[in-house]
C-alpha positions in Angstrom: 0.0 0.0 0.0 1.3 3.4 -0.9 1.7 6.1 1.8 2.2 9.5 0.2 3.1 11.0 3.6 5.7 8.4 4.6 8.6 10.9 4.0 7.0 13.7 6.1 8.2 14.2 9.7 5.4 13.5 12.3 4.3 16.6 14.2 1.6 17.5 16.7 -0.3 19.4 14.0 -0.4 16.3 11.8 -2.8 13.4 12.0 -2.2 10.6 14.5 -0.5 7.5 13.2 -1.3 5.1 16.0 -4.2 4.4 18.4 -4.8 2.3 21.5 -7.8 1.5 23.8 -7.7 3.1 27.2 -8.9 1.5 30.4 -8.9 4.2 33.1 -6.6 3.5 36.1 -5.6 5.4 39.2 -2.2 3.7 39.3 -1.0 2.9 35.8 0.2 5.4 33.2 -0.7 5.1 29.5 1.7 3.1 27.3 2.7 6.4 25.7 1.8 10.1 25.9 -1.2 11.0 23.7 -1.6 13.7 21.1 -5.3 13.4 21.5 -8.1 11.4 23.2 -11.2 10.2 21.5 -14.2 9.8 23.9 -16.9 7.5 22.4 -19.4 7.7 25.3 -19.6 11.1 26.9 -19.2 12.0 30.6 -16.5 13.3 32.9 -12.9 12.6 32.1 -10.1 13.0 34.7 -6.6 13.0 33.2 -3.0 13.6 34.2 -1.5 15.9 31.6 2.1 15.5 30.3 2.9 18.5 32.5 1.8 16.5 35.6 -1.3 18.6 36.2 -4.4 16.6 36.9 -7.6 18.0 35.4 -11.2 16.9 35.0 -13.0 17.7 31.8 -16.7 17.8 32.8 -19.5 16.8 30.4 -17.4 15.7 27.5 -20.0 14.9 24.7 -20.2 11.6 22.8 -17.7 11.3 19.9 -15.5 14.1 21.2 -11.8 14.5 20.2 -9.7 16.3 22.8 -6.3 17.5 21.5 -4.5 16.9 24.8 -1.1 15.3 25.8 -2.2 12.9 28.5 -0.1 10.4 30.4 -2.9 8.8 32.5 -6.7 8.6 32.5 -7.9 8.2 36.1 -10.7 5.8 37.0 -11.9 7.9 39.9 -13.6 10.9 38.5 -14.0 9.4 35.0 -17.5 8.4 33.9 -16.8 8.7 30.1 -16.2 5.5 28.1 -15.0 4.2 24.8 -11.8 6.1 25.3 -9.0 5.8 22.6 -5.6 7.3 22.8 -4.2 8.8 19.6 -0.4 9.1 19.2 
């Protein structure tokens, strides 16, 4: 399969090239820092940012894409579901 963008350097303004399912955890970090989170089922989302700051996004709607660099999605304080990390 041809990839016309294979020679382009990845950047934070470009599209994601990898994705992984996220199970919220209060003790385990994500396998890698995200460039965005997709929330399939809306609700509250409590995350630890790459900076170390912990923040809760309240009332995230279904199908929302949050362009955030997260290192953990906390179980406590998260009611959203179907969360996918984009890298």
